Every structure is written in structure tokens, then in C-alpha cells.
N, C-alpha and C positions, 0 to 999 in steps of 0.2 A: 431444473427449470424447463418446462415444456413451452413450445411456441406453436401458434396456429396462425396460418395465413388465410385470409378470406378475400374472395373476389365477388363483389355484388355488382351486377350490371343492370342496365335498363332492358336487357333482353329477357325472354321468359325464364332463362336459367337464373334462379334467385341467388344461390350461394354455391361457389365452387372453391373447395379447399385444395391446396397443393398437396397431393399425396404421392405415394410411391409409384402408382401406376399411371399417373397423368390424369388430366381431366379435360373435358370438352369445354371450349370457350364458346363465344357467340357464333351461331351458324354451324356449330357442330365440329369446328376444327379442333383436333386433339392437340394438347400441349404436353410435351414430355415433362416429367418431374425433373429432368436434368436441365431444362431450359428455364430461364427467367421469363415471367409473363412479359410479352412485348418484344422479346429478342427474336432474331431471325430464326426460321424453322430449321435451316441446315447450317451447320458450322457454328451454331451458337454455343458459347462457352460460359455464359454468365451463370454464376452460382445462385441457387435458390436462397442462399443466405443473404444475398445482396438486396438492399432496398431499391436500387436504381438499375434500370435496364442498361446494358452495355451495348446493345445493338438494336436499332429500330425504335419505333414509337410504341407506346402502350397500346395493346390490343391488336397488333399486327397479325394478319392472316393471309394465307395464299389464296388468291382468287382463281377462277377458272380461266385459263388462257393468258392471263397477264398478272404481273406482280402488283399488289396494292402498295400504296405509299407507306414507307417506313418498315417494310417487312421483306426485304430482298431475299429471294430463294437462291439456292445453290451457292451460298456463301459469296455473293457477288460484290463484296466491298461496298454494299449499301447503295449501288447505282441501279436504278430500275429502268425497265424498257417496256414499252407498249407498242409493238409493231414498228411503225415508221418513226415515232417520236421517242426521244430518250429523256429520262428524268433522273434527277439526283436525289437520293434519299438520305444524305448524310447531313442535313441541316439546311440545304438550299430548297427553294420553292419548286414545285413540279411544273411541268408544262413547257420546258425549254427544248426546242428541237435542235438537231445538229446544224452546223453552219450552212450546209448546202441545202437542207430541206429536202433531200432526195428520198427515194423510196428504199434505198439500201440501208443496212445497219452499220454502226460503227463497231469495229472489231473488239477482240477480247478486252476485258476490263469493264464492259457495260453489261449488267446482268440481263440474261435472257436473249441477248442478241447474237446472231451468228456472224460469219465473215461477210464482208461487203461483197455482194454479188457482182458478177461481171456487168459492166454498164451502170453500176450503182454510182451515186454521186459521191465524189471525194470531198475532203475537207475544203479543197480549194474551189469546189463547186463547178468544175469544168465538165461534168457529166461523164468523164471517162473513169476507168478503173484507177486505183491508187498506185499500185506497183505492177507493171507489166500487164495491166488490165485485169488482173485476177486476184492477187494477194491483197491483204488488208493490213494496215498499220495499226499500232496500239493507239487508242484515243487518248488525248491529253485533256486535262481539266478545262483548258480554254475551248476545246471543241464543244463542250456541253455547258459551260458556265452560264448561269442565268443572268439576266439583266435585272439588277436590283432596283426596286422602286422604293425610294426613301420617303415617300409621302404618307405611308401607312402608319397606323397606331402600333407602337412597339411596347408590348407588355412583357415582363420577364417570363421566360418560357423554358421548357426542358431542353431546347436546342442551344440555349445561351447565345442566340443570334441577335446581332445589332441590326435590326431590319429598318430602322429609321435613320441610320448613318450618323448618330450623335455620339458614337464612341463607347456606348454601354449597351448591354442587354437590358432593355427597358427604355424609359423615357427620362432623360437627364433633367428636363425642365420640370418634371413632376416628382422628383426624388429628393428626399432628405436623407443624407448619408450620416451614419452614426458608427463610431468605432470605440472600442475600449481605450484606445490611445488618443481619442479626440479631445475636444474642448467645447463645452457648452457655449462658449463665446464665439464659436465659429459660425460660418454661414450655412453649414449643412451640405457643402459641396464635397466632391471626392477628395479635394486637397485640403479642405478645412472642415472635416466632419465633426458633428457633435459628439459628446462623450456619453451621455446617459440616455437610456431608452425612454425614460419618463419624459424628458424634455423633447426628444425626437418625436415620440408619438403625439404629444400635445401639439407640436408645431405642424406635423403632417395632418392631423385631424382638423385643425383649425384652418388650414389652407387648401384642403382637398388634395393633398399629395400622398405619396407612399413613403414608407421607411425602408431604406436599403441598408442592411446590416453588413458591415465589413467583418472579415474573418477575425476570430478571437473569442474570448470568453467575457460575457457581461455578468458581473456579480451583483445583480439587482433584480428586483421584481418588476414586472410590467403589467399594469392594470389599465383596462380600457372601459370606461363607464359612460354610457349615453351616446358616445360617438366613437368610431373606430378608425384605424388606419391599417392598410395592408403592410405586412412585414415580409420582405424578401431577403434571404440570406445568401451567403456564398460569394460576396464581392471582396475585392481588394481595393483599399483606398489609396489615393496618390495620383500622380500625373497620368498614369495609365491604369484604367479600370478593367479588370478581368473578372469574369464570373466563372466559378468552378462548382463542382459538386460538394465541396466542403461545407458543412453546416455551421452557421453562426450559433454560438452556444450561450444559453442563459442559465447560469448556475447560481440561483439565489440562495443566500443563507436562510431565507424564510422557508416555512413549510409549504408556501404556495407561491411559486414563481410567477404565475400568470393567471389573470382572471379577466374575462370579457363579460360584461354585465349590461343588459339593456341596450345593446348596440342594434339600431334599426336597419342599417345598410349592410350589404354583403362585405365580408372581410376575408382576405386570403392570407394565409401564413405559409410561406414556402421556404424550405431548406433552413429550418430553425430547430435547434435542440433545446428542450426544456428539462432541467434536472432539479428536483426538489431535495432539500436536505432531509436527513433523518429527523423524525419528531423527537423532542426532548422531554417535555413535561409529561407526567403520568397520564396515560390514556389519550394523548394527543395523536393526531393522524398526520400523514404526509400525503399531500395531493399536489400533483405537478401543475395541472391546468384545470380551471373551472370555466365553463361556458354556461351562462345563465341568462335566460329570457332574451336571447339574441336571435335575429332573423336567419342569418346564413353565414356560417363560418366554415371555411375550407382549410384543412391542413394537408399540405402536399409535400412529400419527401421530408417529413419531420420525424423527430424522435422525441418521445415524451417519457421521462423516467421519474417515478416517485421514490422517495426514500423509504426506510422502514418505519412502521408504526411503533409507538412507544408502549411499554408494558402498562397494564391497567393499574389504577390506584388501589391499594389494599383497603378493604373495608374497615371502617373504624370500629373499635371495640365499644360495646354498650356500657353505659355508666352504671355503677351500682345504685340501687334504689336508695333514696334518702330515708333516714330513720323517721319513725313516726314522731310528729311534733306535738301530739296530744295524747292524753291518757283518758281512761274511762272516768266518768263522773262519780262522786261519792254519794252514797245514800243519805237521806235526811235523818237527823237525830230527833228522837222524841224529847219532850220537855224534861229538863233535869229536876223532876219533882217526884216525891213519893205519892203515888196516885191513890187517891180515895175517890169513891164514886161521886162525891159531891163537888170535887175540884174541877173547875172549868178547863184548865190547861190539859187535863188528861183526856179531853175529847179529841185530841189530835189524831191524825192518821198519817204518820210519816211515810213519805213516798220514796220508792227506790229511784235511783238516777235513771232518767229515760231521755235519750237524745231526741225523741219525738216532741218532748216538752221543752227541753233546754237547748237543743241544737248543739250540744257539746259532744266531744268525743269523736268527731269526724276526722278521718285521715285522708288527705287528698293524694292520690297516686297518679303522678304525671304520665308514666309510661302508657297507661291504659285510660287516662282521663276519667278516673272513677274515684268515689269516696268509699271508705270503710268505716262503719260504726260498730262499736261494741254493743252487745245485747243489753236491754234495760234490766235494772235491778227490780226485785219484787217489793211491794209496799209492806210496811210493818203492820202487825195485827193489833187490835184494840177491842177488848171485851165490852167496853162501855158503849161503843157505837155498833156493836154487832159484827166486827171483823174478827171472826174467831180464828180463821186460818190466814197466816201470812202469805203474801204473794210469792210465787216462784219466779226465779229469774228467767228472762226470755232470751231467745237467740239473737245474735247480731247480724250484720251484713258485711261480708258474706256469712251465711248461716253455718254454724258448726254442726257436726253430727249430733245425734241424740246422745245424752249421757248413757253410759259412763265414758263414751269415746271423747277424747280430747279434741280441741280444734286441730285441723290438719294444715300442714304447710302448703303454700300455693304450688300449683303445678309448674313445671319448667316450660318456658316458651318453646314453641316448635322452631326448628331450624329452617332457614331459607333454602329454597331449592336451587340447585345448580342451573346456570343458564343453558338453555337448549337451542340457542340460535347462534350461528357463526357470522351473523351480519347485523349491524345496528339499524340505523335509520338515516334518511337524508331529509334535512329540513332546508329552509331558505338560507340558513347560515352555513350549510355544507353537511359533512358527515358527522353524525352524533353516535357515540358508542353506547347505545341504549341496551345492549345485550349483556349487561352485568348480572351478577347473581342477585337473588331476592334477599331482602332484609329478613332477619329472624323476627320472631314474634316476642312481645314482652312476656315476662313471667307473670303468672297469675298471683293475685293478692292472697295472702294467707287468710284462713277463717278468722272471723272476729270472735273474741271471747264471749261466752254467755254471761248474762247478768247474775248477780248473787241473789239468793232468797232473802226476803224480808225477815226481820226479827219477829219471833212469835210472841203471843200474848197469853197471860194466865193469871189466875188468882194467886195471891200471896197468902201464906199461912204463918202463923206464929204457933209453932207446935202443930197440933192437929186441928186447930180451930181457925177457920177463915175469919179474918178480921176486917173485911170490907175493903181491902186494898188489892191492887192488881198491877200488872206490868204491861206497858205499851212498847211494842217492838220497833226498832229502827228500820229504815228503808235499806234495801239491798244495793250493793255497789254495781256500777255499770261494768260490763266487760270491756277489755281493751280492744282497740281496732286492729284489724289484720294488717300485717306488714305488707308493704308494696312489693310487687314483682320487679326484677331487674330489667334494665333496658336492653333491647335486642342489639346484637351485632349487625352492622351494615353489610350489605352484599358487596362482594369483591367487584371492582371495576373491570370492564371489558378492555381488551387490548385495543390500541389505536389501529386504524386502517392504513393501508397503503393503496392509494388509488391513483393511477397515472392520469386519468382524465375523468372528470365528473361533468355530465351534461344535464342541465335542468331546463326543460321546456324551451329547447333551442333547436334550430336546424343546423346539423353538423355533417360535413363530408370529410372522410379520411381517405386519402389517396397516397399509396406508397408510403405509408406512415407506420412507424413501429411504436407500440405502447408497452412499456415494461413497468410492472409494479414490484416493489420491494417486499420484504417479509412483513407480515402482520405482527402486531405486538402481542405478547403473551397476556393471558388473563391473570387476575390477581385473586388471592384467597379472601374470604369474608372475615369479618371481625368476630371476636368472641362476645358472647352475651354477658351482661353484668350480673352481679349477685343481687339476690333479693334482700330486703331489710327485715329486721326483727319486728315482731308484732308489738303493739302498744301496751303499756301497763294498764291494769284494770283499776277501777275505782274501789274504794273500801266501803264496807257497810256502815250504816248509821248506828248511833248509840240508842239504847232503850231508855225508858224512864228509870228512876232509882229503884234499887232492890230493897233499900232500907232507908229509914228516915234520918238516921244519924250520919252515916258515911256516904250515902248515895252511890253505892257501887252500881255499876251499869254493865249491861251486856251489849256486844256489837253484832249487828246483822252480818250476813255473809257478804264477802267481797266478790267482785266479778272475776272471770277468768282472763288471763292474758291472751292477747291476740297471737295467732301463729305467724311465723315468718313467711314472706313472699317467696315465690319461686324464682329461679335463675332465668335470665333472658336467653332466648335462642340464638344460635350462631348464624351469621350471615352466610349465604350461599356463595360459591365460587363463581368468578366471572369467566366469560368465554374469551377465546382468542380473537384478535382482530383479523379482518379479511385482507386478502391480497387479490385485487381485481383491477386489471388494466383499464377497463371501460365500464362506468356505471352511468345509467341513463334514466332520467325521469322525463317522460313525455315522448315526443316523436322518435321513431327509429332512425338512427343515422344512416347515411349512404356510405357504404364501404367498398373500396376498390383496392385490392392487394394490401389490405391492412393486416398488420401482424401483431398478435397479442402474446405477451410473455408474462404470465403470473408467477410469482414466487410462492413460498410456503405461507399458509395462514398461521397465525399465532396459536400457541398451545393453550388449551383451556386449563384453568386451575383445578386442583384436586382438593377434596375434603372428605371427611367421614361420611357425609350424606351423598357423595357421588362426585363424578368428574364433569366439569363443564365442557361444552362443545369446543372443538378447535375452530379457528376462523376459516371462512370459506376461501378456497383458491380456485377461481374460475376465470375464464377469458373475459366475460362480460356479464352484466346483470342489469335487468330492468326492475325498477323499484317504484313504489308510489311516493309522493311527497308527503312528509309527515309534518303537521303543524303542531309545534310545541307551545307550551304556555308562554305568553308574552310576545308571540309573533303575530 
């Protein structure tokens, strides 16, 4: 697993990544890779692996001639000096002078200050030197302690300071406390915290308060729709409230632990960890936090972890084609008489079976939404009315090759292509694994059978002498319809995604926040194509008139040809693996400060004879368009 730490500032430097050689911060101050951003320049020991600075405030830098607030140089225990005035940088407010207010400095222990000079003001303010007029004593905290002003607004901050003297870092009067060991019947105070985040967020949002999360693990999801509440973690509940750097943990059994949607006011989430469960259903994704259409959401000192995406769903096999339900029509029979020229029934012209006239013999093929008709039979011959040559059978639909070639079997459907994308799409409903394999194509219908020739006509003889009798031929039988092609196999589904945070058309700021995505789900193979069906049976030829007057023997015209079977359906293409991306954004670019991204492996693409699908993407972040799906 790789990790990337990004620093985006309001300065002209757009992006600074922590690298082996260090990088310049605002104003050109170089920061060693061995130091944490915001730690003191000298003597700093904070590891770059830590999310929180262990010395100084974020963005500390050494100024010319004096130490800036929160970045004491020379390892001076966090106490800053600026000439005559001494300041404390370990959580107290700047601007407090030494007790005497003299021009000398307080001795060792105050950063940047030298020994008290002769004649400098002592702590007692008598104007003389402290010891024998020359030496300097070590300053005590009382020498430089600030005078606290309890009238200001106290928001939970990185110093954990109770600046309004109400016993907590923050505003006790504006807090709703919640603890995994609490009770929703409580009043939301530190000694009677609520139990569920859902209830705490609703109460805070409806009363204009903030939610203070006590240490522990909340096994539930927290959704904020329409109106939001700030979430501050790291507190201990009870008679004495202490705030530490420990994160409150939300570990929901759901695939989505937290969602903020349509929140118009700014929301701050500080020192909270979100962990999503692994996806379970085929093709499902694990997303830890979704921020959708919200004005301003800030995550500070947070940790967001998604679980692994699930493997894609295997493509369904195609169904076998249904057998033909119709056969070719039969040719018409001639009248069952011994034909003499003066007989009226012998003026018939028996017709071959023709779907254009009868609408018979059509076979519907569902896979391609088409019909197949056998070819028409030829009409029978009749000397009496001048039909000397019987009709030849015609081709059907689809047409067979010219005789003597028999009707051909339908072609096999083409296979679906493997997926070539390692990322699906983002819709209003979240991530959608649209990068599955393509469906195969249905098999082609077999050729329809050609129609049979009509029966011939001729004079009859008794011996060598014509006796004025003749034969009327029957109509030819219709060809059988072509068999339907098999249904195609469906494409294999793509693996589910693992996205730590999904941002949709929202303003988001990430400060000292770590985003970790799990493994993407593996792609699934496509289904097998179904078999084609046999062609339809042909119609039989019609009977001729009688060959003799006594027994009425008769001849039969030609039957049609049977239809050829349909082709097999094509196989579905394999699906791609699911992506592993810590941050996916639709819309405005988030503001990042010391944000850390840790993607895991993308899911493996499935394999097939037609090729291997793409593996899921594994990148730190990704900007994508919003996809509008059917029904949205």
C-alpha cells in the first residue's frame, strides 16, 4: 500500500508533497522530511507517519529576528520571545509580558531570550539585578502566565484549551454529548450522554448545538440530510471532561457509515474515524463517507477507511432457443377426378403453399426479434388452362443458397468484448459498476427451407392413343422455417469499488486527514451462449387429379425443404476489477492540507478466451463526471 501526503495552501504554492528531500512551505521556508508539518524547526521529533503535530501549530515557520507563534526555534520548550515581551506557545495566548515589564529578558527556559542584563527588571519589579546584580534565575510559569479571559467564544480546537472556563474544550452550553455507553433517555450532558449518533445529531441540528463524541466505538451509521451538526471527537464523558487526541470511532456494519446530503450550512467533523464494512453482495461497493450537494464540510484530524469491494456477479448463461412452433404449409390438392377436357372441376390451378397468401409458417425468434418463413411451394400445372409448366418452389426468409446447396445453419453469435475500463461511474445514487463485460450477440437464424415444385400436367394415354384425358398437378409444399439462434451469454459483472470518500457537487476541506481505501472486488466471467434450435418441418406437396377412372391413383407434388438450425449464442465478455480510490470527486476541487491518501490494490479483471478484462484502478484520487442513469 502506497501513501501520499498533500499540502494545498492559499499561497502561490499549489501542492507540496512530503518527499525525501523536504519541500518548501509558504514563504519559502524549507521543511525537512524528518519533521512533521507544523512541528518546531529545531529539535522536532514528530514522525511523518503521524497525522497530528506534536510540537507547535500547523504551518509554523521561523520569522526574521523573532519567533512566530507556535514554532519555537532552538528547541525552546514552546516558549517564544520577541524582544522585551515574552510569549507562551504551548497552548496559552500570546502577548503576556513578564511581571516587571522591564527591558531585560527572563533567563533560560524562555526561547530566544538571553540572561537578564545588569539593571534589568527582576520578577519582583525592583529595578535591580536578580542575583548579585548580574546573574539571572530560571523563569517560572507564574512569571509569564497569561491572564485568562473567560468571556470569549470557545470552539473545540487543536490546543484542547478551555478558554471560556466552563470545564471543557468547547462550549458546554452548546454541546450534546454522546457515548457508546450512554442512554438516549439522557439529557446529553457529560454525565448523562446520549447513546446513538442518530438521536444526538437530530437533537443538535434542531437546537443549533454541536455533537461531542466521547471515546469509544459507535456501531451505527450517521446520516445528515437537509441540516447538519458539527461532530467533535476525543472527549471523555463523566464528572471530569478531558479532550485528547484519540479519535471517536464510527464502525458501521453498513457499507456506508456516513452521508451528508443537501446540508446548506458549514459543518465541521473533527477527530472522528469512519470505517466501512466490506461489501457482501456481488458487485457491491464499500464507501465510508459520501458528501453530496452540501455547501461546506471540513474534516480535520479524521481517518476514513472503506472496506473491500465485492467480486462481480457472473454473467448469466444464454437460454437455448425455443423449437419452431410452426411447420411449412402443405400444397393444394387437385380435384380427385379423372379429368376430361369437358369437365369443369378440371379447370383448377392448385396452388403451392405460400406464406404471402396464407401467413402461415412464420417462426418468431425472440433473441433477434425476427420471423423466419419457409419458401413458397410452386403451383401445379394444368393443360386445360394453359399452365404447361408447374411452378418451381421459391426461397424462404432467410433465403437458402441456390440449389443444389442445402439450407445453411445459422452463424454463431459474436462474443462480448472484455471490459477495458478499471472504473465504473458515479450517479446520484453513488458508485455504479458499469464497467462489466459486454453481452454476447444472439446466434443467427438458420436458412429457411425452399418450397417444393408444383406437380406437373400432361395428357394421359391408353396405349399409344390420346383419349382426351389429362392430369392436373398438385401445389408444392412450403419450406420449413429456419431455426432460431441461441440467446447470448451476459457479460460478467465488474467488481465493486472501495472508495474512502465520495464527494458530489460539494465544498469539502481535508485537514490532517487520512483516507484509506480497501481492495477493489475482482471482475467476474461472462456467461455461455445458448444453443440454437432445429429448423421447422416443411409442408408436403398437394395431390394431382386421378390417373385413372377406376382406382383414382394420384401423384403428389414436391414437398418443401426443412429449415436449417439456428446458430449458438455468443459468450459474454469478462468484467473488470473494481477500483480502489481514497477520494473520488464530482464537481469542485476539495481544499487539502496535509491530507494523506492510501489506496490498496484494484480488483483483478476476469479472463476469457476472447481476452482479459482490465484490473481496477488504484489511484490516490479521481475526478469524474456525474452520470445520469435511466430512472434518475
